[in-house]
Structures are given as structure tokens and as C-alpha cells.
N, C-alpha and C positions, 0 to 999 in steps of 0.2 A: 665520826666513825666511818671508815671505808666499808662499802657493801662488798659482799663476796665476789661479785662479777665485775666490780670496778677495778681498773688497773691501778697499780701502785704509782703514786706520783712522788718523784724525788725532787724536793725543793733544795736540797744540799747534797752533794755527792759524798763528802766526807762527814763523819759524825764524831770522830775521836773516840768512839765507844770501844774500839778494838786496840787502842794504844797500849793496853796492859795485858795483851795476849788473850782476850776473851772476845766472843762475838755473840750476837743475838740469833736465836733460832726463830723460825716462823711463828712460834707460839709466844714469843717475847722472852722466853727463858734465856739465861746467859750460860755459856759453856766455854771451856778452854778451846783455843784454836787448835789444840792438839787432840781434841776429842775425835774418836773414830767417825762420828757422824759428819763432822766438818771435813775430815780427810776424804771421805767418800764423796761429799758434795764437790770438793775441789777436783777430784779425779773426773767426775761427770762433767764438770765445767770445762776442764781441759779437753776432754773428748769432744765436747760440743764445739769448741774452738777449732779443733783439727778437722771436724766435719765441715765447718764453715770454710776452711781453707781449701778443702777438696771440692766443695760446691755441689749443688744439685740434690741435697738430702734434707731439704727444709722440714719435711714432716717428721723425720727421725730426730732432727734437732729440736723441734718443738716438743716431741714426746720426752726427750732427755731433759728439757727444761722443766716439764711437768714432773718428771721423776725426781729432779733436784728439789722441787717444791715439796714433794712427798717426803723426801729425806729430811727436809728442814723442819718438819713438825713431827715430834714423837707420836707414833701411831697408838691410839688407845682403843682400837676396835670399832671406831666409827667409820663405816664404809662410805658414808656420804661425802666425806671430804677428800677421798683419794682421787688423784688425777689419773694415775695409770690404772687401766682396767685390763681384764682378760682380752677384751677386743683388740687392744693395742698389741699385745703379745701375739694373738692369733693373726693379725694383719701382717706382722713381720714374717711369721712362718709361711703364710700364703705367698708373700712376695719371694721369699727364698725358694720355695718349691717351684714357683712359676719360672723364675730365671734359671734355676738349676735344671729343670726339665728340658731346656733347650740346648744344654751343653753336652759335649761328649763325656763319657765316663772318665773320672779322674783316676789316673794310673800311677801317680807319684806325687810327692809333696811339691808344693809350689814355693819357690824362694821369693822373699819380698824383693820388689824391684819392678822393672818395666817402665812404663810411662811415669811422668811426674805425678799425675793424679793417682795412679795405682800405688805408687810409693807412699803418697800421703794417706791413702786408705789403709795400707798395711800398718802404718804407724798408728792410725786411729784404732785399728783392730787391737793392737798391743795395749794401748791406753784403755780401751774398753775392757779388756780382760783384767787390767789392774783395778779399774773402777768396780768391776764385779767383785773381785777379791776384797776390796775395801768395804763394800756395802754389806757383805755377808755377816760380819760380826756386829753390825750396828743393831742395837736392841730397839724394839718397838718401832718398826718401820713397815711400810706397805709390804704385805706378803708377796706381792708380784715384782718387787724391786729386782731381785736376783734374776728372775726369768726375763725381765725387760732388758737387763744388761747382758744376758747370755745370748740373745738373738742378734743384735747388731753386728758382732764380728762375722757371723755367718752371712748376713745380708751384704756386708761390705766385701766379702770374699768371692761370692759366686760370680759377679760380673768380671772378676779379674782373671779367672782361670783360662 
């Protein structure tokens, strides 16, 4: 049996377990790949990939990985196993405030574009908004999931203005 702090070791990449349209959650239960929880996890995974493409956002990527882990196990009120905490949400807010305080007042909307990296981050913002909408209806999930998905679009936006 794997200990909680021990990394998952994959001995085989494919399992054939999803060949009939189902997948396993973190608690071992099986659900349809059309389940809202699985859709939300997929959107967070897509967001994480886009952030990897943009580069330089490792901590946010790690926190999104943790959020996906929280989404993968139905929440039963046991605070001990949650990976996303209020500290993570607060840290993002502090970063947003710090960067935004150095910028001139925003006087109009900003159209997506600019440099290649800025464009990648605008795309990541849009996918993050989708991931947030996908996570909202998921029952029994970390109560901080929505807040953790609501902050990155602002964090990705402020340096682009």
C-alpha cells in the first residue's frame, strides 16, 4: 500500500480500464468519462498544459495539479486530505495586488494579443474561466476549488496590461 506522501509510481502507462468510457477517481470509484467531475479535471489539465507552454508559472501549475487531485476525490468533509488551502488563494491575491499596484490605471478593455507569450496567457485565461464553470456544478468537492480557479485569470492578466 502506498503511503500518503509517497509519489504514485506508474509501472504501465495504459490500463485498458477506460476502454468502455469509464475512469477511476482518486478514491478508486468508477465514473463515466462524461461525469462533470471528469470534465472539470480535464479542463484544469488543459489549463495546466497551456501554462506550461507559456512558461514561468510553475507554482501556479503545481497548485492546479493539487486542485485536480482534490477534484479527483469526492469531498466528504475531511479537511485533512485537501491540497488546496486558503493560503494558496490568498497568495494568488497578494501576487495580483503587488503586480497591479505598479501598473497605471486601466482605462479600457485589453484585447487578446501582443507578444506570443501574452497571447498564450490570454488563451490560458479563457480556458481557466471554462475550468471554473466546469468545476462549479461538481458535487462534493473542495470548497475552495471555485476560488482557486477564479484567481489565476486575474494573475495572468495583470502583467499583460
